[in-house]
C-alpha positions in Angstrom: 21.8 -11.7 -6.4 19.4 -12.0 -3.5 17.0 -9.0 -3.5 13.7 -8.5 -1.9 10.7 -6.3 -2.8 9.4 -5.6 0.7 6.2 -3.8 -0.3 4.2 -4.4 -3.5 0.5 -4.7 -4.4 0.3 -7.6 -6.8 -3.4 -8.2 -6.2 -4.3 -4.7 -7.6 -6.4 -4.5 -10.8 -3.3 -3.1 -12.6 -1.9 -6.6 -12.6 -5.0 -8.5 -13.6 -3.9 -9.1 -17.2 -0.2 -10.0 -16.5 0.2 -10.8 -12.9 2.1 -14.1 -13.5 4.3 -12.5 -16.2 5.2 -9.7 -13.8 6.2 -12.2 -11.2 8.3 -14.1 -13.7 10.0 -10.8 -14.8 10.8 -10.1 -11.1 12.4 -13.5 -10.6 14.4 -13.1 -13.8 15.7 -9.7 -12.5 17.0 -11.3 -9.3 14.0 -10.6 -7.0 14.0 -13.7 -4.8 11.2 -12.6 -2.4 8.1 -10.4 -2.6 5.8 -9.1 0.1 2.4 -8.3 -1.3 0.3 -6.0 0.9 -3.2 -7.2 1.9 -5.0 -3.9 2.2 -7.6 -2.1 0.2 -11.4 -2.1 0.0 -11.8 -2.6 3.7 -10.9 -6.3 4.1 -11.1 -7.3 0.4 -7.3 -7.0 -0.1 -6.1 -9.3 2.5 -7.7 -12.6 1.3 -6.5 -11.7 -2.3 -2.9 -11.2 -1.1 -3.0 -14.4 0.9 -4.3 -16.4 -2.0 -1.5 -15.2 -4.2 1.1 -16.0 -1.5 -0.3 -19.5 -1.2 0.4 -20.0 -4.9 4.1 -19.1 -4.7 6.7 -20.1 -2.1 8.6 -16.9 -2.6 5.7 -14.5 -2.1 4.3 -13.6 1.4 1.4 -11.4 2.4 0.3 -8.9 5.0 -3.2 -8.3 6.4 -4.6 -5.0 7.5 -6.8 -2.0 7.0 -5.5 1.0 5.2 -6.1 4.4 6.8 -8.2 5.4 3.8 -10.6 2.6 4.8 -10.7 3.4 8.5 -14.4 4.4 8.4 -15.5 1.1 6.9 -17.3 -1.5 8.8 -14.5 -4.0 9.6 -14.9 -7.5 10.9 -12.0 -7.4 13.4 -12.4 -11.1 14.2 -12.0 -12.0 10.5 -8.9 -9.7 10.3 -7.4 -11.5 13.3 -8.0 -14.9 11.7 -6.4 -13.6 8.5 -3.5 -12.2 10.4 -2.7 -15.7 11.9 -2.3 -17.3 8.4 1.2 -18.8 8.1 1.9 -16.8 5.0 1.0 -13.5 6.6 4.2 -11.9 8.0 2.9 -8.5 9.0 0.0 -6.3 9.9 -0.7 -3.4 7.6 -0.3 -1.3 5.9 -1.9 0.7 8.6 -1.3 4.2 10.0 -2.5 7.7 9.4 -3.0 9.8 6.2 -3.7 13.5 6.7 -3.0 14.3 3.0 -5.9 12.6 1.4 -8.2 12.9 4.4 -10.5 10.1 3.0 -11.4 8.9 6.5 -12.0 11.1 9.5 -9.0 11.5 11.8 -10.6 9.9 14.9 -11.6 6.9 12.8 -8.0 6.6 11.5 -6.6 6.7 15.1 -9.0 4.1 16.3 -8.3 1.7 13.5 -4.5 2.3 13.8 -4.5 1.6 17.5 -6.6 -1.5 17.0 -4.1 -2.9 14.6 -1.2 -2.2 16.8 -3.0 -4.2 19.5 -3.6 -6.9 16.9 0.0 -7.0 15.9 1.0 -7.6 19.5 -1.5 -10.4 19.9 -0.3 -12.3 16.8 3.3 -11.3 17.4 3.9 -9.9 13.9 5.4 -6.5 12.9 3.6 -3.5 11.6 3.8 -1.9 8.1 3.1 1.8 8.5 1.6 4.2 6.0 2.2 7.7 7.1 1.5 10.8 5.0 1.8 14.2 6.6 1.3 12.4 9.9 4.7 11.3 11.0 4.7 12.9 14.4 1.2 11.5 15.2 2.1 8.0 13.9 5.2 7.9 16.0 3.3 9.0 19.1 0.7 6.3 18.6 3.4 3.7 18.2 5.2 4.8 21.3 2.1 5.1 23.5 0.6 1.8 22.4 3.7 -0.4 22.9 4.6 -1.1 19.2 8.2 -1.6 20.3 7.1 -5.1 21.3 6.7 -6.1 17.6 8.6 -3.4 15.6 7.8 -2.7 12.0 8.7 -0.5 9.0 7.7 3.0 7.8 7.1 2.2 4.1 7.7 4.9 1.5 9.8 6.8 4.1 9.5 10.6 3.7 10.7 12.0 7.0 14.2 13.1 8.0 17.2 11.2 9.4 16.5 12.4 13.0 13.0 10.9 12.7 14.5 7.7 11.4 16.7 7.5 14.6 13.5 7.8 16.8 12.0 5.0 14.8 15.1 2.8 15.3 14.9 3.4 19.0 11.6 1.5 19.0 12.6 -1.2 16.6 11.3 0.3 13.3 13.0 0.2 9.9 12.4 2.6 7.0 11.8 1.6 3.4 12.6 3.5 0.2 10.7 3.0 -3.1 11.4 4.4 -6.5 11.2 8.0 -5.3 14.8 7.5 -4.2 15.8 7.5 -7.9 13.9 10.6 -9.0 16.3 13.1 -10.6 15.0 16.1 -8.7 14.8 14.2 -5.3 18.3 15.0 -4.0 16.8 15.8 -0.6 15.6 12.2 0.0 18.9 10.8 -1.2 20.7 13.0 1.4 18.3 11.7 4.1 19.0 8.1 3.0 22.7 8.7 3.1 22.5 9.7 6.8 20.5 6.6 7.8 22.4 3.4 8.6 22.0 0.8 5.9 21.2 -1.7 8.7 17.8 0.2 9.1 16.9 0.3 5.5 14.5 -1.9 3.3 13.7 -1.4 -0.3 10.4 -1.6 -2.0 8.5 -0.8 -5.2 5.0 0.0 -3.8 4.0 -1.3 -7.3 1.9 -0.3 -9.2 2.9 3.1 -7.9 6.1 5.2 -7.9 8.0 3.6 -10.7 11.7 4.5 -10.5 13.9 6.0 -13.1 14.2 5.0 -16.0 10.6 3.7 -15.8 9.0 6.8 -14.3 5.5 7.4 -15.5 4.9 3.8 -16.3 3.2 1.2 -14.1 5.6 0.0 -11.5 6.3 -3.7 -11.0 8.5 -5.8 -8.6 11.3 -6.2 -11.1 12.0 -2.4 -10.8 13.2 -2.7 -7.2 16.6 -3.4 -8.7 16.8 0.2 -9.9 16.1 1.4 -6.4 18.8 -0.9 -5.1 21.3 0.4 -7.7 20.6 4.0 -6.5 21.0 3.0 -2.9 24.3 1.3 -3.7 25.5 4.5 -5.3 24.4 6.5 -2.2 26.2 4.1 0.2 29.3 3.5 -1.9 28.7 -0.2 -2.1 28.1 -2.8 -4.8 24.6 -3.7 -5.9 25.1 -7.2 -4.6 26.1 -5.9 -1.2 23.1 -3.6 -0.9 20.8 -6.5 -2.1 22.2 -8.8 0.5 22.0 -6.3 3.4 18.5 -5.1 2.7 17.3 -8.6 2.2 18.9 -9.5 5.6 17.1 -6.6 7.2 13.8 -7.7 5.6 14.2 -11.2 7.0 15.2 -9.9 10.4 12.0 -7.8 10.6 9.6 -10.2 8.9 11.0 -13.3 10.6 8.1 -15.5 9.3 9.5 -15.1 5.7 12.4 -17.4 6.6 
């Protein structure tokens, strides 16, 4: 089986004690590739993610500034250098978060737009964090030419019509373990209406562990449970869903090939 975790946070403190063991468990479960997200603490996350990617040929990294950190002092020249690293395949996660409101909205918009511009300069796609800000994120992507690089809305929580608008500008959607939650039939209905060719799967580890691990720390091996759920939704085998979502991931993040 060839399955990819398109969004994990392996450099987070939650994995300090067993990072390598978690990676080994993922590989044993059939996870052939992992994309660890280089955000958090301003620019602290990106070098950590890159260092981990350098250690493993099957791990890649992103580099970016999370919307929660949009009011930090950011060395944008350093971010651009990090973004050009050969193991960095995307910019982000970046976007807008109106749920937590940990950074002022104007600061979030400014940092988001700066990273869209960066993505176009380095010719790498965007990983979008959007929470209660879908309409505003889409508008920013459309008006700033994000179609040139494409990207993915990670942890997708909008509807199928919104997904179609994203597809029109070259953006995929990604589902984490929330797809498996017993009371989350609504998100499964949305997923069913979205073409599989637009879908990636992820863990967002250490967050959002799927059934039957809900409530525990999430890790990349658990992406298999989300793939099983997606297979049921689409009426396909696990192997077919793993192959198609991996193909989608490699199409988007072409530097992972």
